[in-house]
C-alpha positions in Angstrom: -52.2 -4.0 24.7 -50.4 -7.4 24.6 -48.7 -6.5 21.4 -47.1 -3.2 22.3 -46.2 -5.3 25.9 -44.5 -8.1 23.8 -42.8 -5.1 21.1 -41.2 -2.9 24.3 -40.0 -5.8 25.9 -38.4 -6.5 22.5 -36.8 -3.6 22.0 -35.3 -3.1 25.9 -34.0 -6.4 25.0 -32.4 -5.5 22.0 -31.1 -2.6 23.9 -29.9 -3.8 26.6 -27.8 -6.5 24.2 -26.6 -3.7 22.0 -24.6 -2.3 25.4 -23.8 -5.8 26.5 -21.9 -5.7 23.0 -20.4 -1.9 23.4 -19.3 -3.2 26.8 -17.3 -6.1 26.0 -15.7 -3.9 23.5 -14.8 -1.5 25.2 -13.4 -3.9 27.8 -11.4 -5.5 24.8 -10.1 -2.1 23.9 -8.5 -1.6 27.1 -7.2 -4.9 27.7 -5.3 -4.4 24.3 -4.1 -0.9 25.7 -2.8 -2.7 28.9 -5.0 -0.7 31.2 -6.8 -4.2 32.5 -5.7 -7.5 33.1 -8.6 -9.9 33.0 -6.4 -12.8 33.2 -7.5 -15.7 35.7 -7.0 -14.6 39.4 -4.3 -17.0 41.8 -4.6 -18.6 43.8 -7.5 -20.5 43.2 -9.0 -23.4 45.8 -12.3 -24.9 44.7 -14.4 -28.0 46.1 -14.2 -30.1 42.5 -17.9 -31.1 42.6 -17.7 -28.5 40.0 -16.7 -30.7 37.3 -18.0 -34.2 36.8 -13.8 -35.3 36.4 -13.0 -33.6 39.9 -15.9 -34.6 42.2 -14.5 -35.8 45.6 -11.4 -33.7 44.8 -10.4 -30.6 46.6 -8.9 -28.9 43.1 -7.2 -25.5 42.8 -3.9 -23.9 41.0 -0.3 -24.5 42.7 -0.7 -21.0 44.3 -3.8 -21.9 45.9 -2.8 -25.4 47.0 0.2 -24.3 48.7 -1.6 -21.7 50.7 -4.0 -24.9 51.8 -0.7 -26.5 53.0 0.7 -23.3 55.2 -3.0 -23.3 56.5 -3.0 -26.7 57.8 0.4 -26.7 59.4 -0.9 -23.7 61.2 -4.2 -25.3 62.4 -2.2 -28.5 63.1 -0.1 -26.1 65.3 -3.1 -23.6 66.5 -6.2 -25.6 66.2 -7.5 -23.3 63.6 -6.0 -21.2 61.2 -8.1 -18.2 59.1 -6.5 -16.9 56.1 -8.1 -14.8 53.4 -5.9 -16.6 50.5 -7.7 -20.2 50.6 -10.3 -19.2 47.6 -13.9 -20.4 48.4 -12.9 -21.1 52.0 -12.2 -19.0 55.0 -9.9 -21.5 57.0 -8.8 -24.8 58.1 -9.9 -26.6 61.6 -8.1 -29.1 63.0 -10.5 -31.2 65.3 -10.3 -34.2 67.6 -10.2 -37.6 66.4 -13.5 -37.9 68.8 -15.3 -35.4 67.1 -15.2 -37.8 63.8 -16.5 -40.7 66.2 -20.4 -41.9 65.8 -22.1 -41.6 69.3 -23.0 -45.5 70.7 -26.1 -46.0 69.0 -27.1 -48.2 71.6 -30.5 -47.4 73.1 -30.8 -47.5 76.8 -33.5 -50.0 78.4 -35.5 -47.3 79.5 -35.9 -46.3 75.7 -36.4 -49.8 74.8 -39.0 -50.5 77.6 -41.1 -47.3 76.3 -41.4 -48.4 72.7 -42.6 -52.3 73.9 -45.2 -50.2 76.1 -46.4 -48.5 72.9 -46.5 -50.8 71.0 -48.3 -53.2 73.6 -50.8 -50.8 73.8 -50.9 -50.0 70.0 -52.1 -53.7 69.9 -54.2 -54.2 72.6 -56.5 -51.2 71.4 -56.6 -53.1 68.0 -58.0 -56.1 69.5 -60.1 -54.1 71.3 -61.6 -52.3 68.2 -61.8 -55.9 66.3 -63.7 -57.2 69.7 -66.1 -54.1 69.4 -66.8 -54.6 65.5 -66.7 -58.6 65.8 -69.9 -58.2 68.5 -72.1 -54.8 66.2 -71.3 -58.0 63.3 -72.6 -60.7 65.1 
């Protein structure tokens, strides 16, 4: 049974490979005749994290970057710009500087008092437990 399954799987893979080869040949023939354009679509705009040398960059072709500039200008004027020609992105938003500020991370005195109370309770329970174990042993 295992042999027949393995052989069947092998035959299916060969058949699929043959179909892929035929499809690629027909697409290449169509491109040669001029019916299909397989060239890269423009505009492109992507996050550079896909490539090690462009990590931490926003990358794109000329048209993509020009579309991004136009979207940024519109977002500065209107607060938001949604466009379909921004590659992997759907739009640009202009947010106020307060959005990016970290909130004040100082804890209130009430929160500090609760933490101190919990630690004191834990220490008290540990001391009671140690005293109990000491009385059992000695």
